[in-house]
C-alpha positions as CSV (number, residue, x, y, z in Angstrom):
1,M,-22.6,13.0,-22.2
2,R,-23.1,12.6,-18.5
3,G,-22.7,15.6,-16.2
4,R,-19.5,17.4,-17.4
5,Y,-18.1,14.3,-19.1
6,I,-18.4,13.9,-22.8
7,A,-17.4,11.3,-25.5
8,L,-17.5,11.4,-29.2
9,L,-19.1,8.3,-30.9
10,E,-19.4,7.2,-34.5
11,A,-21.8,4.7,-36.0
12,T,-20.1,1.6,-37.6
13,P,-21.6,-1.5,-39.1
14,E,-20.9,-3.3,-35.8
15,G,-22.5,-0.6,-33.7
16,L,-21.4,2.6,-32.0
17,K,-17.6,3.1,-31.5
18,M,-15.8,5.7,-29.3
19,I,-13.6,8.2,-31.1
20,G,-10.5,9.0,-29.0
21,T,-11.0,9.3,-25.3
22,P,-13.7,11.0,-23.2
23,G,-13.1,14.5,-21.9
24,W,-14.5,17.4,-19.9
25,R,-17.3,19.5,-21.4
26,M,-16.1,23.1,-21.7
27,G,-18.9,25.2,-23.2
28,E,-19.5,24.0,-26.7
29,V,-16.2,22.0,-27.0
30,M,-14.5,19.0,-25.3
31,G,-11.5,19.6,-23.1
32,V,-9.0,16.8,-23.6
33,L,-6.9,15.4,-20.7
34,V,-3.3,16.5,-21.1
35,E,-0.2,17.0,-18.9
36,E,1.1,20.5,-18.4
37,G,3.9,21.5,-16.1
38,G,3.8,18.1,-14.3
39,R,0.1,18.2,-13.6
40,Q,-3.0,16.8,-15.5
41,V,-5.5,19.3,-16.8
42,F,-8.4,19.3,-19.3
43,R,-7.6,21.7,-22.1
44,A,-9.7,23.2,-24.8
45,K,-8.1,26.0,-26.8
46,S,-7.0,28.6,-24.2
47,E,-9.2,27.3,-21.4
48,T,-7.9,25.0,-18.7
49,V,-9.7,23.1,-16.0
50,E,-7.8,21.3,-13.2
51,A,-8.0,17.5,-13.5
52,T,-8.5,16.8,-9.7
53,P,-8.3,13.3,-8.4
54,E,-12.1,13.3,-8.0
55,R,-12.6,14.4,-11.6
56,L,-10.2,11.8,-12.9
57,E,-12.0,9.1,-10.9
58,E,-15.4,10.2,-12.3
59,L,-13.9,10.2,-15.8
60,R,-12.5,6.7,-15.2
61,R,-16.0,5.5,-14.1
62,F,-17.7,7.3,-17.1
63,R,-15.3,5.6,-19.5
64,G,-15.8,2.2,-18.0
65,E,-19.6,2.5,-18.1
66,L,-19.5,3.8,-21.6
67,D,-17.2,0.9,-22.7
68,L,-19.6,-1.6,-21.2
69,L,-22.6,-0.1,-22.9
70,L,-20.8,0.0,-26.3
71,L,-19.6,-3.7,-25.9
72,R,-23.2,-4.7,-25.1
73,G,-24.5,-2.9,-28.1
74,I,-21.9,-4.5,-30.4
75,A,-22.6,-8.0,-28.9
76,K,-26.4,-7.5,-29.5
77,G,-25.7,-6.3,-33.1
78,L,-23.6,-9.5,-33.7
79,G,-26.2,-11.7,-32.1
80,L,-23.9,-12.6,-29.2
81,P,-24.9,-12.8,-25.5
82,E,-25.1,-9.3,-23.9
83,N,-23.8,-10.3,-20.5
84,V,-20.5,-8.5,-21.0
85,E,-18.7,-7.8,-17.7
86,R,-16.6,-4.6,-17.2
87,D,-12.9,-5.2,-16.5
88,P,-12.4,-3.5,-13.1
89,G,-8.7,-3.1,-13.6
90,R,-9.1,-1.0,-16.8
91,E,-7.1,2.3,-16.5
92,L,-7.4,5.5,-18.5
93,E,-5.4,5.3,-21.7
C-alpha cells in the first residue's frame, strides 16, 4: 500500500506475486477500477470514487514501481542479477 493505492500479494516459491491489479483503498476494502456509464471509477460494494486522470497516472506509476520491486525480488530469489529495468511503455491492464 502507498497512499490510497493498494495491491494484494501472495507468497510463492519464486517470491511475492501480485494477485489481480492494484486498486484504490476505500476504508477496509479495495476499490477495483471499472467502467460505468462510459467513465472509469473505483468501485467497492456500493461506494464509488472517480478515477480522475491524476489518480489513473498515480495508479500506473504505483503498478510500475511494484512490478519492478517484485521482479527484483524474484530475480534475487533465483540467484539472477537484480538490475531489472522497468518497461516505460507498460500500460494498465
